[in-house]
N, C-alpha and C positions, 0 to 999 in steps of 0.2 A: 050579830054575830060579829065576835073578832079577828083579828087572822088567822090567831090559831085554829080558830074552829071553819075556817073556810077552806072547800077543798079545791085545791087546785088542779085541773085538768089539761094535760098538753100533750100534745100529738101534732108531729110534724116531719115533713120530708121538704129536701132542698138545699135552698139556694132554690133627659137629654137637659143637661142645663136649658133651662126654658129661655125666656126672652132676652139676658143679655149673654149668652154664652161666649160672644165675640170678647167682652169686659173681662168676662171671669176665669179666661182660655190665657190673656194676658195680664193675670193679675202682680200687684209691682205694691200692695200693700201688708197690713200684718197682722195677724189674729190677735185680740186683745185677751191677755189672761185676767180674765174677771174671779169672782167669786165662785165658792167650790157648791154652790147649793143645789139640794134635789129637787127635783122638778116635780117630778110625779111619783108622791111617796107610794101610791097603792097600786104597785104595778108590778110585772114579771118581765122578766127578762129569756128569752130561750134565742138558742144558736141553732139553726139547720142548715145541715150540710146535706146533698143531693146530689147522686152520681149513679145515672142508669133508674132501677129501680133500687137501690140502698141509701139509706136514707140513717146520718146521724144526726140525735138531738142534743143538746146540753143544754140545762134547765140552772138557774140560778137558785140555789134554794135560800135565798133571804126570807126572814122569818123574826116576828116579836115571841116571847115566849120560853118557855122551859124544852129542851132538846127533846125530854122524853112524850113531850105532845105534839113534835113532828112527825107526819107523815104523808103519802102523798099517792094517788089513786090516778094512774094512768089509762085510759085505753090504746088498746094499740093490735098491729090487726095479724100477729101470730104468735105464738110461743118462743120468747126470750132466751137465749141461752145464755150461760154464766159470763161468755169472754164476750159476749156483747153488751155489758154490763159494763161500765167504769167509772171510777170518779173523776174528775177533770179539776181544776184552776181555776180560781175567781179572777185571779190577775187576767186571767186571758179575756171574757169574758168583760170586767171593765174595759181593757186594752180595746177590744172592738168597739165596746159602748163612745169611749171617748174618741177613737178613732174617728166615726162615723156622725156625731153627734152635728147638730145645727150650729152652725157657727158664726162670729160675729168680726167682721173685718175692718180695720181701719184706717182712714188713709190721712196725712198733713198737707192741708192744705201748702203750697210753696210760697215763698215772699213774693207779694206783686210788683214791688219795687225793682230792685237789686236784678243785675244778670250775671249769670245764666240762674236761673229757679233753682232752688235745690228743692229736690223730692225726696225727703228722709224714709226709708223702708225698713221695717223692723218686723220680729216674728212672735206671736206669741199663742195662749188656746182660749178657747171659754170653758163656763162652768160644764161640771158635768152633770150627765141626764140619768144620773144612779138612779136605778130600780129597786122596791123593794118586791119581793114573789109575797103572794097571798097563800103564806103555806096553808095548810091544816090537819085531817082527820089525826087520832091519836091510832097507837101501835095496835098490833093484832097478833095474832099466834098461829092458834091451829084450825083445824075441820077439812073435810075432805072432800065428802058428798051431802053435809049439809045442806040443808035450805035448796038442792040442786046445785052446790057449787062444790067446783074440784081442782084443788091445789095443782097444778099441771106441774110446778117448780118449785123450788126453795132454794136461796143463795145467800149468803153473807159476801157482801161486797161493800170494802172497806168500812167506813161507820154505819151502813145499813144493812138493815135486815131487808130482803126480795123476795115475795110472792108474786107469783104467775099464775093468778085466777080463771076459769072460765066457769058460765054458769051458763044455765038455761029459764030462770026467772027472775026478772028483775024484783018484786019485791023478796022473793029468796036473796037475792045478793045484797039487798040494803040490811034484811035483817042479819045476815051474815055477818055481815059489816060491823053493825052496830054492836051484834053480841061480840063481836071478838075487838071491841072497845074501839072504834072508827067513827071520830065524832064527825059525821058526814051530815051536809044540810037533810033538815027533813022533804021528802017528797022527792028525794032524788032517783025512784025506783022507774017514772018515767024517760027521764034523760037516760039511766042506764038500759033498760027495755029497748031502746034504740039503738045503742050498742051492741047488746045480746044478737037482736033481730041481725045484724052485719056481721054477727057470727066473730067478731072480737073481744079479745084476750083482757083482761085486765093487768096491768103492772102497779105491783104495790108495795112500796118503800116503808121502813119505818127505821127509827134510829135506832142501834146498839148502842145502849149507853156505856157501858164496856168499853168498846172502841173509841166512842166518841170522849171519852176520857182520858185517852191513851195520848191525842193528837196536842199539839203544843199549841191549837190555835181556838178562840172561841165560836169561832161560826162554821154552819156545816160547810164541805166542798160539793160542787156540783156535780149534779148527777147525768151520766152521757149513756145513752139507749141508742144500740145499732139496731137495723132490722132492714129485709128485703121486703118489698109491696109495691106493687103499682099505684097505690093512695099515695096522694101526694096533699095533704089535709092536715090541721088542726084542729081537735075538739074543744073546744071552749064552751060547752053549755053546761058542764056537769061542777064547773065552776062559777055557772052562773046562777045557780038554784039557792034560792035565799042570802044572798049577796047584799050586804047593805052597801047598795050605791054602786055605780057603775067601777068597772075596773079597767088600767090602762096595763096595756100588753106590748111590750118592742121584740122584734120578731129581727135579725141578722140571720138572713138567710145567704149561702155560699154555694155556688154554681157554678158548670165549665164555660157557661156559653155567654148565657144574658141575664138581665135583671128578671125578677121574681115578682108577681102579682097574682091578687085574688080573681078568682074564675065566677064566685058567684055572691060576690062584692065587687064596687066601684071602688078601684086603687088610682085617688087622686094625691098628685104632688101638692104638697104643703107650699102656699106662698115663697117667694125666694126674689133675692136680689131688689130687695128693698131699704131705702136709705131710710135712717131712723136718726133722732136728735144724740147729739156726743153724751149725755149723762146715761142713755141706756147703754154705755159698758158697766156702770154701777149698780145696773138694775136687770141684766140679763134673766135672770131665772124667771120673775115677775113677768117681762115683757115675754117670753115666750111661752109660758105657761098661761097665758092673755093670747098671744095667738093662737095655739093649739085649740083653746076652750073657743072661742072665736068662729073656727073651723070646723068643730065637731059640730057646736049647735048650727051654723051656716048649711052643713049637710046633712042635719039630719042625726047626727050618730048612726050612718049606714053607711060611712064611709071608711076605708082601711087607706092611711096614710102615708105615700112614700118620701121618707125625708133624707136619703142617701141612695145612690147608686155610681158604682164604679168601677172598672177594671183593676182586676188585683194586679195586674203589670202594672198599672200607672198609677203612682203616687197622686194622691189626690193633690189639688192646686187651689193654696196648700192646706198642710192639714192640722187638725186641732189635735192631734196626740201620735203615738209614736206608730211608725209603719210595722202593720203586721207582717211578720216574717214567714216564708215558707214552712218552718216547724211550727212554728205556733197557729197558722191555717193548718196546717195536718192533723195535731193535737184535736183542732175542734170539729174535724171529721171530713175535712177537705183533701183528703189523700193525695190530691192530683198536683198539687200544690208544692208537692218537694221533687214528682217528675222531671221538673224541666231544667235543663241546664242553667246554673249562672243563680238559680231562685226561683222565684215566683213568676212566670210567662203567660197564665192563662187562668181564666175563671174570672168571677165577676163577685160582688157581694151588693146586698139590696138589703137596706134597714125601712120597717115598716114598721107604724103607729097604729093602733088602733086604741081608742074607747069603745068599750060596749058594754052590752048588759043584755040580759034575757029577750026583752021586747022588742028592741032594736037590732041586735043580730040572734035570730030563732036556729040559724044554720051553723053550724062548723065550718071554720073558713076551709077554704079547698084553693088550693096554688095552681100555676103553671107556670114553669123556668120560658122564657119568650127571644127572639133573636135582639131583643135591643139591646144593645149594649152603651148605647149614650150616656153621659156622664149627667149626673144631678146632685146639687148640695142645698139644702137648706141655709141660706148664708144671707146677711144683714150687713148692712154696711153704715160705718159714722165717718166722718172727715169732720177732723181736728179743725178750726179756723186756725189762720195764723194772727198772732196776738202781737206782732213787732209794730215798725213803723209805714203805719199806709198814707203818709200825707204826699207821695206822688200821684200824678193822676190815676194812673193805672191803678194806686194803692184804695183812692177814692171810688174808683168803679168798681174794684175786688167788695168794700164795704157794704157797697148797693146791693150788689148779685148776693152778697152771702145774706142779706136779710133775707131777701123773696128764697134762696136755698135753703134756708132756718124754717120759710114759713111753711115750705113744701115737706122736708122735714115731718114737721110738728102733723100736717094732714095725713101725711103716710103712716105713722105712729097710731096716729087715732084710727084710723082707716081700717091697720093691721088686726088692733087690740079691741077696741071699742070704747075705749079710753073716751073721756072730753079734752077735746083740744084745748079748751081754757084750762085744766085744769094740768097738761103736758104745759101750754106757756109760762106758766108757774114756776117753771125748772126750767126755763129754756134763758137764759139772762137776755135783757132789751127787747121781748115778746110778752112781758107778761098780762098786756094788758090789749093784745093785738088782734085785731078778728081775722089779719092773714088774709093774701090774696087768691083768686079761683084760681085752681088747677087741674092738667087734665087728668083723669085718674090712668093710673098704670096699666099695664096688660092683667095684672094678676086682679086686682080691683074689679074689674070688669067681666072675671069669668064665672 
C-alpha cells in the first residue's frame, strides 16, 4: 500500500537536560549548518495545543500523488462545528520542527601554545527533520443513514470538503466509506468499531479540486481542528491497519505549565550530550537516523522518545531555528501565548517522536501534562582540532591528548549508532588502523 492509499488517523490534545546540564547552560559553541536532508520520510507531523479541556490539533498534510486522491479520516470525541475547523500554514509547522529538532554543537580547540587562548565562537543550525505525512483515502460524498452512518455536519473550509460522521456499526461505516470512494485499509472495521463503542465521531476531509486549483501553491495547507473534551489522546491505530511497515510520528505539544508524556507507553529521553568525530558535521542526517533506529530497537519499539522540552519563556540555549513568536504560537492553538505583556512569558513546548506499528503499539497514545518544566534537547558535540603550530611543550601534550579524545569520540559514535568502530576510524585521520584505548561508558550508554 502506497502513501496515497494509507489512512492517516490522528487525534490529540495538549501539549531536564540530562547529565551535562551545567555544561549546556554555559554553552559557548555554535550550532553547525549541515545538509538539509530529510531524516524520516515515511512520517507525520502533528501540533497539539492543550488548555484545560480545549484541544487544538494541526496536521501537516504532506502526501504523494494527485490532490484528488487525498482524504483523511480522524476519530474525534464530539461533533466539530465549522468555526472549529481552519486551514493553517505549513511554514509554522516547519518552523516548530526546525526550532525543536536535535542539534549538532561545534567547538574550536584553542591554540595550545600562545597566551591567552583564543576561543572562537559562532552560530549556525542543523539539518531539517522534515517529515512526510502518510496521507490517504479517496473522496467521499453523500449518504445519510446508509449502513447506520449519519452525516452530522457538512462544511466547506478552504480547499477541503469536510464531513462529520457518526456510526452504529463498524462494518457499516467501513462499507459506507468504501462505497463513497474512500480507499481505506481492508480490515479497518475492527479498529473503527473500538472508536464507535467509545461514542466517537469521525472527521472526514477530502480535497475540493476547484478550490485547490485557485491556490497559488502546489501543496495542501495543514488542517486545524479545535474541540472540547477531557480526553487527552492520539488515535494512531487506524493508520497502522495494513500499513507497509512502521511509521514515524512527530508530536509538537504546547501546554501552559510543563512537558507532556505518554501515560500508557514509556516516554524515554533520546541520548544527548555525546561527543562525536568531526566528520559527523557532513553526515548528521545519517548519524541521527542510525541513532534513532538503534534506540527504537533497544526499546523494542515500545517507547515514545523525548527529543526536546523547553519553556516558551526562554529561548533555547542556543537555537537551531527562528524563535517561535507569540503570534505564531497562537496560530498553532496556544492562545495563552499572546496574553502576557511583552510577548511569550508562559507555557511549554514538548517534542515527542515515535516509530510505531500495530504489533508494538496496539493502543492509541494517551497523554498527560506534567509539572516538569526542566529543559532537555537532543544535542551532539564535535570538537574541531587545532591545526596550527604545536611545537611547544603544551602543544605536544595537546597532540597526545587529542589522539585519546578522538578515540573516545569514535567509541561514542559506534555506541550511539551501532556502526563499526573500525569503519568509523577510516574517516578519522590518524586513526585508520588504530584499535583505540579502553573508555568508561558515559551515563546514557549505561541506561
